[in-house]
SEDREN-537095 format. One line per field, with one value per residue (C-alpha): residue number from 1; residue in three letters; x, y negated, z. Coordinates in steps of 0.25 Angstrom, whole numbers, plus 5000, padded with zeros to 4 digits. Layout:
BEGIN
num <- c(NUM / ...);
residu <- c(ala / ...);
xx <- c(X / ...);
yy <- c(Y / ...);
zz <- c(Z / ...);
END
This chain:
BEGIN
num <- c(1 / 2 / 3 / 4 / 5 / 6 / 7 / 8 / 9 / 10 / 11 / 12 / 13 / 14 / 15 / 16 / 17 / 18 / 19 / 20 / 21 / 22 / 23 / 24 / 25 / 26 / 27 / 28 / 29 / 30 / 31 / 32 / 33 / 34 / 35 / 36 / 37 / 38 / 39 / 40 / 41 / 42 / 43 / 44 / 45 / 46 / 47 / 48 / 49 / 50 / 51 / 52 / 53 / 54 / 55 / 56 / 57 / 58 / 59 / 60 / 61 / 62 / 63 / 64 / 65 / 66 / 67 / 68 / 69 / 70 / 71 / 72 / 73 / 74 / 75 / 76 / 77 / 78 / 79 / 80 / 81 / 82 / 83);
residu <- c(met / glu / trp / thr / ala / arg / ile / trp / phe / thr / ala / arg / gln / lys / ala / glu / leu / arg / lys / arg / trp / lys / ser / ala / gln / cys / val / ala / ala / ile / ala / arg / ala / leu / gly / arg / arg / asn / arg / ser / gly / val / tyr / arg / ile / leu / ala / leu / asp / gly / gly / ile / ala / pro / asn / thr / ala / pro / arg / ala / phe / glu / val / phe / ser / asp / val / leu / gly / phe / pro / gln / met / arg / lys / trp / arg / arg / ile / arg / asn / ser / lys);
xx <- c(5072 / 5077 / 5071 / 5065 / 5064 / 5050 / 5045 / 5039 / 5027 / 5029 / 5019 / 5014 / 5011 / 5005 / 4995 / 4992 / 4990 / 4980 / 4973 / 4971 / 4967 / 4956 / 4951 / 4948 / 4959 / 4964 / 4978 / 4983 / 4979 / 4985 / 4998 / 4998 / 4996 / 5008 / 5017 / 5018 / 5020 / 5011 / 5001 / 5008 / 5014 / 5000 / 4994 / 5005 / 5002 / 4987 / 4988 / 4996 / 4986 / 4973 / 4975 / 4973 / 4984 / 4990 / 4990 / 5003 / 5005 / 5001 / 4999 / 5008 / 5003 / 5007 / 4997 / 4986 / 4991 / 4983 / 4970 / 4973 / 4979 / 4992 / 4987 / 4981 / 4993 / 5002 / 4992 / 4993 / 5008 / 5009 / 4999 / 5006 / 5020 / 5016 / 5013);
yy <- c(5092 / 5083 / 5070 / 5069 / 5056 / 5050 / 5052 / 5039 / 5039 / 5033 / 5023 / 5034 / 5043 / 5032 / 5029 / 5044 / 5044 / 5032 / 5038 / 5051 / 5044 / 5036 / 5049 / 5054 / 5065 / 5068 / 5064 / 5078 / 5081 / 5068 / 5072 / 5086 / 5080 / 5070 / 5081 / 5077 / 5086 / 5078 / 5067 / 5057 / 5049 / 5049 / 5044 / 5033 / 5028 / 5028 / 5021 / 5010 / 5005 / 5013 / 5021 / 5008 / 5004 / 4991 / 4979 / 4981 / 4967 / 4957 / 4943 / 4932 / 4921 / 4910 / 4916 / 4910 / 4895 / 4892 / 4897 / 4890 / 4878 / 4871 / 4866 / 4880 / 4887 / 4879 / 4883 / 4898 / 4898 / 4892 / 4903 / 4914 / 4910 / 4908 / 4923);
zz <- c(5059 / 5047 / 5044 / 5030 / 5022 / 5020 / 5005 / 5001 / 4992 / 4978 / 4972 / 4963 / 4975 / 4983 / 4971 / 4970 / 4985 / 4985 / 4973 / 4980 / 4993 / 4985 / 4979 / 4994 / 4995 / 5009 / 5013 / 5014 / 5000 / 4995 / 5002 / 4996 / 4982 / 4984 / 4989 / 5003 / 5015 / 5024 / 5024 / 5032 / 5020 / 5014 / 5027 / 5027 / 5013 / 5016 / 5029 / 5023 / 5013 / 5016 / 5003 / 4995 / 4985 / 4989 / 4979 / 4971 / 4967 / 4978 / 4973 / 4977 / 4987 / 4977 / 4967 / 4975 / 4975 / 4963 / 4969 / 4983 / 4979 / 4984 / 4998 / 5002 / 4996 / 5006 / 5017 / 5013 / 5012 / 5026 / 5032 / 5024 / 5029 / 5044 / 5045);
END
């Protein structure tokens, strides 16, 4: 039995997957539409983010410095760096 390499989803395929999932198509139908042999890859993508597209451009922590002010910013940096 030979090992086969995992075929990763492209960004376009992930967008199509989420669009089909949002329109209430079943996982098997989505896998067939994307040309996949089985449903496990589709399940994996849906399990990672629940079928909701992640934020593509998260905001930098320093953006909030004007809103919080300098003393609070120092406190938040200390909390963030302690994790």
